[in-house]
C-alpha positions in Angstrom: 79.8 105.0 126.9 76.0 104.6 127.0 74.2 101.3 126.8 71.7 100.4 124.1 69.1 97.7 124.0 67.7 96.6 120.7 64.3 94.8 121.1 62.6 92.2 118.9 64.9 92.4 115.8 65.0 89.8 113.1 68.7 88.9 113.4 70.4 87.9 110.1 73.6 86.3 111.2 75.7 83.2 110.6 73.2 81.5 108.2 70.1 82.0 110.3 67.3 84.6 110.7 65.7 84.7 114.1 64.0 87.1 116.5 66.2 88.3 119.4 67.1 91.2 121.6 70.7 92.6 121.7 72.2 94.4 124.6 75.2 96.7 123.9 77.5 98.2 126.5 80.9 99.9 126.3 80.8 99.6 122.5 80.4 95.8 122.4 77.6 93.3 122.3 77.2 92.1 125.8 74.1 89.8 125.4 72.0 88.2 122.7 68.8 86.5 123.8 65.2 86.0 123.0 64.2 88.5 125.6 66.4 90.9 127.6 65.0 93.2 130.2 68.2 94.7 131.4 67.9 98.5 131.8 69.7 100.5 129.2 70.4 104.2 128.5 68.6 103.9 125.1 66.1 101.4 123.8 65.4 100.8 120.1 62.1 99.1 119.2 63.2 96.9 116.2 59.9 95.1 115.8 59.5 94.5 112.0 63.1 95.4 111.3 66.0 93.2 110.2 69.3 93.5 112.1 72.5 92.9 110.0 76.1 93.1 110.9 77.4 96.3 109.4 78.9 95.9 106.0 82.7 95.9 105.7 83.8 97.4 102.4 87.3 96.2 101.5 87.8 98.7 98.6 87.0 102.4 98.7 88.6 105.5 97.4 87.8 108.4 99.7 90.3 110.8 97.8 92.0 112.3 100.9 94.6 113.8 100.9 95.0 115.7 97.7 91.7 115.2 95.8 89.3 116.6 98.4 87.5 118.7 95.9 85.6 115.6 94.9 85.6 113.5 98.1 87.0 113.3 101.6 87.0 111.0 104.6 84.5 113.2 106.5 81.8 113.1 103.7 82.3 109.5 102.4 82.4 107.9 105.9 79.0 109.5 106.6 77.6 108.2 103.3 78.9 104.8 104.2 77.3 104.8 107.7 74.0 106.1 106.3 74.0 103.1 103.9 74.8 100.5 106.6 78.5 100.2 105.9 80.3 100.5 109.3 83.9 99.7 108.3 86.0 100.5 105.2 89.4 99.9 103.8 90.7 102.7 101.7 93.1 102.7 98.7 96.5 104.4 98.4 96.1 106.3 95.1 95.6 109.6 96.8 97.8 112.6 96.3 100.5 112.1 97.3 100.3 108.3 96.7 100.5 106.4 100.0 104.0 105.0 99.3 105.7 105.6 102.7 104.9 104.7 106.2 104.7 108.4 107.1 102.2 109.1 104.4 100.2 106.1 105.6 100.1 107.4 109.1 98.9 110.7 107.9 95.8 109.1 106.5 95.2 107.3 109.8 95.5 110.6 111.6 92.9 112.2 109.4 90.5 109.3 109.9 90.9 109.4 113.7 89.7 113.0 113.6 87.0 112.8 110.9 85.7 109.3 110.2 82.3 108.3 111.4 82.9 104.7 110.2 85.6 102.3 111.3 88.6 102.5 109.1 91.8 100.9 107.7 94.1 102.0 104.9 96.2 100.0 102.4 99.9 100.6 102.0 100.7 101.3 98.4 103.3 99.5 96.4 105.3 101.0 93.5 108.3 99.9 91.4 110.7 101.4 93.9 109.4 101.3 97.5 109.8 97.7 98.6 111.7 98.8 101.7 108.8 100.9 102.8 106.3 98.1 102.0 108.2 95.7 104.2 107.7 98.0 107.2 103.9 97.5 107.1 102.5 96.2 110.4 100.0 93.3 109.6 98.3 93.8 113.0 96.9 97.3 112.2 97.1 97.7 108.4 94.6 95.8 106.2 97.1 95.0 103.4 99.4 96.0 100.5 97.8 97.3 97.3 99.4 96.6 94.0 98.1 98.2 90.8 98.9 95.6 88.1 97.3 97.9 85.5 97.2 101.6 84.8 96.7 103.9 87.8 97.5 107.3 89.3 101.0 108.7 89.5 103.7 106.2 90.4 101.4 103.4 91.4 101.6 101.2 88.3 103.8 98.2 89.3 105.0 96.8 86.0 108.6 96.0 86.8 109.0 92.2 87.0 111.7 92.4 89.7 109.6 94.8 91.8 106.5 92.5 91.5 108.5 89.4 92.5 110.0 91.3 95.5 106.5 92.3 96.7 105.0 88.9 96.2 107.9 87.1 97.8 108.3 89.3 100.8 105.0 91.1 101.6 104.4 91.0 105.4 100.6 90.8 104.9 97.8 90.3 102.4 98.5 91.6 98.9 95.4 93.1 97.1 95.7 93.6 93.4 94.0 95.6 90.7 94.5 93.4 87.6 94.5 94.8 84.1 97.3 94.3 81.7 98.7 97.7 80.7 100.3 96.6 77.4 97.0 95.0 76.2 95.0 98.1 77.1 97.5 100.4 75.3 97.4 98.3 72.2 93.6 98.2 72.1 93.4 101.9 72.6 95.8 102.5 69.8 93.7 100.4 67.5 90.4 102.2 68.4 92.1 105.6 68.0 93.5 104.6 64.6 90.0 103.5 63.5 87.8 106.2 65.0 90.1 109.0 66.0 90.2 110.3 69.6 87.0 112.3 69.2 85.3 109.2 67.8 85.9 107.1 71.0 82.6 106.2 72.8 81.8 104.8 76.2 80.5 101.6 74.6 84.1 100.9 73.6 85.3 100.9 77.2 84.9 97.2 77.8 86.6 96.4 74.5 89.6 98.7 75.2 89.9 97.5 78.8 89.1 94.0 77.6 88.5 90.6 79.0 91.9 89.6 77.8 93.6 92.5 79.6 91.9 91.4 82.9 92.7 87.7 82.5 96.3 88.2 81.5 96.9 90.3 84.6 94.8 88.2 87.1 96.4 84.9 85.9 99.9 86.5 86.3 99.0 87.5 89.9 97.8 84.0 90.7 101.0 82.5 89.2 103.2 84.8 91.3 101.2 84.1 94.4 101.5 80.3 93.9 105.2 80.7 93.2 105.9 82.6 96.4 103.0 81.3 98.6 101.7 84.9 98.8 98.4 85.7 100.5 96.7 87.2 97.4 93.3 89.0 97.1 92.2 90.0 93.6 89.8 93.0 93.6 86.8 93.7 91.4 86.5 90.6 89.2 84.8 91.8 86.0 84.8 88.8 83.6 83.5 85.2 83.6 86.8 84.0 82.3 88.7 84.9 85.5 86.5 82.8 87.7 88.3 79.6 86.9 91.4 81.1 88.6 89.8 80.6 92.0 88.6 77.7 94.0 85.6 76.9 96.1 86.6 73.5 97.5 88.3 74.7 100.7 87.2 76.8 103.7 87.7 80.5 103.3 90.0 80.7 106.3 92.4 78.2 104.5 92.5 80.0 101.2 95.7 81.6 100.0 94.1 83.2 96.9 90.8 85.0 97.2 88.6 87.3 95.1 86.2 90.2 95.3 83.2 91.2 93.3 81.8 94.8 93.2 78.2 96.1 93.2 78.5 97.6 89.7 79.7 94.4 88.2 76.8 92.6 89.8 74.2 95.2 88.8 75.1 96.8 85.4 76.0 95.4 82.0 77.3 96.9 78.8 73.7 97.4 77.7 73.5 100.2 80.3 76.1 102.4 78.7 73.5 103.7 76.4 71.5 105.3 79.3 74.2 105.8 81.9 77.2 106.8 79.8 80.3 107.8 81.7 78.5 107.5 85.0 79.1 103.8 84.9 82.6 104.1 83.5 84.8 102.0 85.9 88.2 100.2 85.7 87.9 97.3 85.2 85.0 98.0 82.8 81.4 96.8 83.3 81.2 94.1 80.6 78.5 91.8 79.3 75.3 90.5 80.9 76.8 87.0 80.8 79.9 88.3 82.7 77.6 89.9 85.3 75.5 86.8 85.7 78.5 84.5 86.0 80.2 86.7 88.6 77.0 86.6 90.7 77.0 82.8 90.4 80.6 82.7 91.4 79.9 84.8 94.5 77.1 82.5 95.6 79.1 79.2 94.9 82.2 80.4 96.7 84.7 81.0 93.9 84.4 84.7 94.7 84.5 85.4 98.4 83.4 89.0 99.2 81.3 91.8 97.8 82.5 95.4 97.9 82.0 98.7 96.1 85.2 100.3 94.7 83.5 103.6 95.8 85.5 106.2 93.8 83.8 109.6 93.4 84.5 112.2 90.7 82.7 115.4 90.1 79.7 115.8 87.7 81.9 118.0 85.6 84.6 115.4 85.3 82.2 112.6 84.4 80.3 114.8 81.9 83.4 115.2 79.7 83.9 113.2 76.5 84.6 109.5 77.0 88.3 109.7 76.5 88.7 112.5 79.1 86.2 111.4 81.7 87.8 109.6 84.7 86.8 106.1 85.8 84.9 105.5 89.1 81.8 106.4 90.9 80.1 106.7 94.3 78.5 103.5 95.5 79.0 103.1 99.3 75.8 104.8 100.4 73.6 102.4 98.4 75.5 99.1 98.5 73.3 97.4 101.1 70.1 98.6 99.5 71.2 97.4 96.1 72.0 93.9 97.5 68.6 93.9 99.2 67.0 94.6 95.9 68.8 91.5 94.6 67.4 89.5 97.5 63.9 90.8 96.6 64.5 89.6 93.0 65.5 86.1 94.3 69.1 86.5 93.1 70.5 85.8 96.6 69.2 85.2 100.2 69.6 87.5 103.2 72.0 85.0 104.7 74.2 85.0 101.6 74.2 88.8 101.5 75.5 88.9 105.1 78.0 86.2 104.5 79.5 87.9 101.5 79.4 91.6 102.7 80.3 91.2 106.4 81.2 87.7 107.6 83.6 86.7 104.8 85.3 90.1 104.7 86.0 89.8 108.4 87.3 86.2 108.0 89.3 87.0 104.8 91.1 90.0 106.4 91.3 88.4 109.9 89.6 91.4 111.4 89.5 91.4 115.1 86.0 91.1 116.7 83.9 92.5 113.8 81.7 91.2 111.0 79.4 89.0 113.1 76.7 89.6 115.6 78.3 87.8 118.5 78.6 88.4 122.2 81.9 90.1 122.9 82.2 91.6 119.4 82.1 95.3 118.6 78.5 96.4 118.0 78.7 97.3 114.3 75.1 96.9 113.4 72.5 98.1 110.9 68.7 97.9 111.2 66.7 97.9 108.0 63.0 98.1 107.0 62.8 95.7 104.1 59.3 97.0 103.1 59.9 100.7 103.1 60.8 102.1 99.7 63.6 104.6 99.3 64.2 106.8 96.2 67.7 108.1 95.6 67.7 111.8 94.8 70.2 114.6 94.9 68.6 115.7 98.2 69.6 112.5 100.0 73.0 111.8 98.4 75.7 112.3 101.1 78.9 111.7 99.0 80.6 115.0 98.4 80.4 114.6 94.6 76.6 114.9 94.9 75.5 112.3 92.3 74.9 108.5 92.1 74.5 106.0 89.3 71.4 105.0 91.2 69.9 108.5 91.1 66.1 108.2 90.4 66.0 104.5 91.4 63.6 103.4 94.1 65.1 100.7 96.4 62.8 98.3 98.2 64.3 98.9 101.6 65.3 101.8 103.9 68.2 102.0 106.4 66.7 103.0 109.7 69.6 102.8 112.2 73.3 102.2 112.0 75.6 101.6 115.0 79.3 102.0 114.7 81.5 100.5 117.5 78.5 100.6 119.8 77.5 104.2 119.0 74.3 105.1 117.3 75.7 107.0 114.3 72.6 107.2 112.0 69.0 107.1 112.9 65.7 107.8 111.1 67.5 109.6 108.2 69.8 111.7 110.4 73.5 111.4 111.1 74.5 111.6 114.7 77.8 113.3 115.2 78.8 111.5 118.4 82.2 110.0 118.6 84.2 108.5 115.7 84.9 105.2 114.1 87.7 103.0 115.4 90.8 101.8 113.7 90.4 98.2 112.5 92.8 95.7 114.0 93.7 92.3 112.6 94.4 88.8 114.1 97.6 88.1 112.2 
């Protein structure tokens, strides 16, 4: 494997920003120093650029197998790398649902062939597959995913005995999607009765998939986790009310219950439905501006631990349907870092906080082996960014297979210049470099 020397970068790492050189050999960071003159196969002049640890996205839906007409690991991993996300953890609501160890292995085999980014896959839980869940190896699988709300196929876990079995016995971290199905169904019935199905509008989405639905489910997950001492991670917090379920008074490494916020819940509010329509339809729903602002505050004060995307592409045709028919989810992984850097520019967070919440903390929370930090001996998952080079999102530069983005037409303040994945230059000056593949994530558990 070739060696790479990065010269004169502004390193953003572990609470500091400082100029340094970084020497990479055999996929790993061999040396970090103010000046390195060691010969290398390739040298990158990073003067004027900021060097970040590659983002680690703990929640994506790359749709393979079974839904590859709208996304696949090949396309979405390249979109991730082009956006500075070097590692992802993918969800089990593919077709077939990832409910057996054999189906889980199939996804790892696809990624080994096709992923440009580093990868891991969640094992899916259902009402009737506890035996398969318990076979999950915590050393090389990121976690168990439990849908405590409506989902695809057989993935809604609403049987009390099944939930208790999972929380009591899970061999590794349990990640949950929390929305109370009964509440959502009752709300939907009321809106249909009042307006008829054809009268349902996107603006009703956060009222149907309501704050109450989120809180009931999240609080139940926390209750179960406390009862069984489960390592619980609640995904995509969307309401201010849920924040009180979490704590910020102990170090992350000692927390048993953690939480994630997603880009769309930090960026959009219900005021944006008028202009964006179904293209910002997610589950849980984008809610009020106060919810958005309080979620950001909780990210920064430590109640919420990591930032991710919930990248979940659908086709333009699917999203262009009437509200009731349009699926929830959208592509975000290519523009996550740029969106966060715009938030830095707007003084909503610092560069150091961005790195902590999108790389350091994700590595710590999931106990990822040798990634998430710019450290000697760690894998070289790195991204170089020009903070002063604007970048406009257009159909011509969207790499997700679906071909659209909720950020289309937006001009970000920064541009991703180079991305290294496991020590290989995978994206440079606007071009993907098809050289080698991402590596499977391993965990110190």
